C-alpha positions as CSV (number, residue, x, y, z in Angstrom):
1,M,105.3,221.2,65.3
2,E,105.7,224.5,63.6
3,S,106.6,227.6,65.6
4,P,106.0,231.1,64.3
5,I,109.0,233.4,63.7
6,P,109.3,235.6,66.7
7,S,109.7,239.4,66.7
8,S,113.0,240.6,68.0
9,N,111.4,241.1,71.5
10,E,109.4,237.9,71.8
11,A,110.2,234.3,72.2
12,P,108.5,231.9,69.8
13,V,105.4,230.1,71.0
14,A,104.1,226.7,70.0
15,N,101.0,227.1,67.9
16,D,98.9,224.3,69.4
17,M,98.2,225.6,72.9
18,I,95.4,224.3,75.2
19,R,94.2,226.5,77.9
20,L,93.9,225.1,81.5
21,N,91.9,227.3,83.9
22,F,92.5,227.6,87.6
23,S,89.2,227.7,89.6
24,R,90.8,229.9,92.2
25,N,93.9,232.1,92.2
26,S,95.6,229.7,94.7
27,V,98.5,227.3,94.4
28,F,97.3,225.5,97.5
29,N,93.6,224.8,96.8
30,T,92.3,224.8,93.3
31,V,90.9,222.8,90.4
32,I,92.7,223.1,87.1
33,S,90.8,222.1,84.1
34,S,90.6,222.4,80.3
35,E,87.6,224.2,78.8
36,D,86.2,220.8,77.7
37,N,86.9,219.2,81.1
38,E,89.0,216.5,79.4
39,I,92.0,217.5,81.6
40,I,91.3,218.0,85.3
41,Y,93.8,218.4,88.2
42,Q,92.9,218.9,91.9
43,V,95.4,220.7,94.2
44,S,94.6,220.4,97.9
45,T,96.3,221.7,101.0
46,P,94.8,221.3,104.4
47,N,95.8,223.8,107.1
48,T,96.9,226.7,104.7
49,K,96.8,229.0,107.7
50,S,99.7,227.2,109.4
51,I,102.9,229.2,109.4
52,G,105.2,226.1,109.4
53,N,105.0,222.9,107.5
54,K,102.2,222.2,105.0
55,M,101.4,219.3,102.7
56,T,100.0,219.8,99.2
57,S,98.5,216.9,97.3
58,I,98.1,216.9,93.5
59,W,95.7,214.6,91.8
60,R,94.6,214.1,88.2
61,M,91.2,212.8,87.1
62,D,91.6,209.8,84.8
63,K,88.6,209.8,82.5
64,E,89.0,206.2,81.3
65,L,89.3,204.8,84.8
66,Q,86.8,207.3,86.3
67,Q,88.9,207.9,89.3
68,R,91.5,210.2,90.7
69,V,95.2,209.3,90.1
70,F,97.9,210.4,92.5
71,V,100.4,212.8,90.9
72,A,102.5,214.2,93.7
73,E,102.8,215.6,97.2
74,V,104.8,218.6,98.2
75,A,105.9,219.0,101.8
76,W,106.4,222.7,102.2
77,K,108.9,223.5,105.0
78,F,109.5,226.7,106.9
79,L,112.9,226.9,105.2
80,T,112.2,226.7,101.4
81,G,115.5,224.9,100.8
82,K,114.1,222.0,102.8
83,A,110.9,221.6,100.8
84,Q,110.4,218.0,99.5
85,V,108.4,216.5,96.7
86,K,107.1,212.9,96.2
87,M,105.9,212.0,92.7
88,G,103.8,208.9,91.7
89,W,106.2,207.9,88.9
90,E,109.3,208.1,91.1
91,A,108.6,205.1,93.3
92,C,107.1,207.6,95.7
93,D,110.4,208.5,97.4
94,W,110.8,211.9,98.9
95,M,113.4,214.2,97.3
96,L,114.4,217.8,97.9
97,V,112.6,220.2,95.6
98,K,115.9,222.0,94.9
99,K,117.4,218.8,93.6
100,W,114.6,218.0,91.2
101,L,113.7,221.6,90.2
102,A,117.2,222.9,90.0
103,N,118.6,226.4,89.3
104,S,120.3,225.9,85.9
105,K,122.7,228.9,86.3
106,G,123.4,229.4,90.0
107,I,121.2,232.2,91.4
108,S,118.6,232.6,88.7
109,S,114.8,232.5,88.2
110,V,115.5,229.8,85.5
111,K,114.6,226.3,86.8
112,T,115.1,223.0,85.1
113,F,113.5,219.6,85.7
114,T,113.4,216.2,84.1
115,T,110.3,214.2,83.4
116,K,109.7,210.5,83.9
117,Q,110.4,210.1,80.1
118,G,113.8,211.8,80.5
119,V,112.8,215.0,78.8
120,K,114.5,218.1,80.3
121,Y,112.4,221.3,80.5
122,R,113.2,224.8,81.6
123,W,110.8,227.3,83.3
124,K,111.9,231.0,82.9
125,L,110.2,234.2,84.1
126,R,109.7,236.5,81.1
127,K,107.6,239.7,81.2
128,L,106.0,238.6,84.6
129,Q,104.9,235.2,83.1
130,F,106.5,231.8,83.4
131,H,107.5,230.3,80.1
132,M,108.5,226.7,79.7
133,T,110.8,225.4,76.9
134,V,112.8,222.4,76.2
135,D,116.2,222.7,78.0
136,E,118.7,222.4,75.2
137,A,122.3,223.5,75.6
138,G,123.1,226.6,73.6
139,S,119.5,227.4,72.6
140,E,118.8,230.2,75.1
141,G,115.8,232.2,73.7
142,R,115.4,230.1,70.6
143,S,113.2,227.2,71.7
144,P,109.5,227.9,71.5
145,S,107.5,228.3,74.7
146,L,105.7,225.0,75.2
147,A,103.7,226.4,78.2
148,I,103.0,229.9,79.5
149,F,101.6,230.5,82.9
150,H,99.4,233.7,83.3
151,A,98.9,234.7,86.9
152,P,97.0,238.0,87.8
153,L,99.3,240.4,89.5
154,V,96.6,242.0,91.5
155,K,94.2,239.9,93.6
156,G,90.6,239.9,92.3
157,F,91.6,240.2,88.6
158,G,90.4,236.7,87.8
159,P,92.0,233.3,88.3
160,A,95.3,232.2,86.7
161,Y,95.5,230.0,83.6
162,L,98.1,227.9,81.9
163,E,98.5,227.6,78.1
164,V,100.2,224.3,77.3
165,S,101.2,222.8,73.9
166,A,99.4,219.6,72.9
167,G,102.8,218.2,72.1
168,V,103.8,218.0,75.8
169,L,100.6,216.6,77.3
170,R,102.4,213.3,78.0
171,D,104.5,215.2,80.5
172,L,101.7,217.3,82.0
173,D,101.8,215.7,85.4
174,C,105.4,216.7,85.8
175,I,104.8,220.1,84.3
176,M,102.0,220.8,86.7
177,V,104.0,219.8,89.8
178,A,106.9,222.0,88.7
179,L,104.6,225.0,88.0
180,I,102.8,224.8,91.3
181,I,106.2,224.7,93.1
182,M,107.6,227.6,91.1
183,E,104.5,229.8,91.6
184,K,104.4,229.1,95.3
185,F,108.0,230.2,95.6
186,R,107.4,233.3,93.4
187,R,104.5,234.3,95.6
188,D,106.6,233.9,98.8
189,D,109.3,236.2,97.5
């Protein structure tokens, strides 16, 4: 995969991005789909008005099987440090979000996670957008952005969308779970 040479101010971006549109500007209840509807995720959270604990379910539509496939559940807790995630590829055991989506450098907006294939990615906030890169030691700012999340800063300015490289589609379930958690925490701050 080629990446363009960045200007001095911008990180490189993969050149094979696919756009995934959010039907609503919500991390709790939305449908996320590609423009050709080949990729479809459903995010559902009953009782969003509850102040305490909430449960978000994330499903992917499998076109071949013609059915929804469980991706993950996130148990949001009143204390964000107690939030838990259960993913379909991790034998469905609950784990603390902060253990799976870890701060890579102490107190930082940079979060790292590892996919079921063992690939380590890093989400970082740049210019009010989340950028995801491969987490390689010593490559700060050099790895191309493999995903960029665009969220409107002001309510009513259209729904969010995610640009994701075709090269990381095999890890998309994991990427979507990490993004939904990151964006929920960002909105809470």
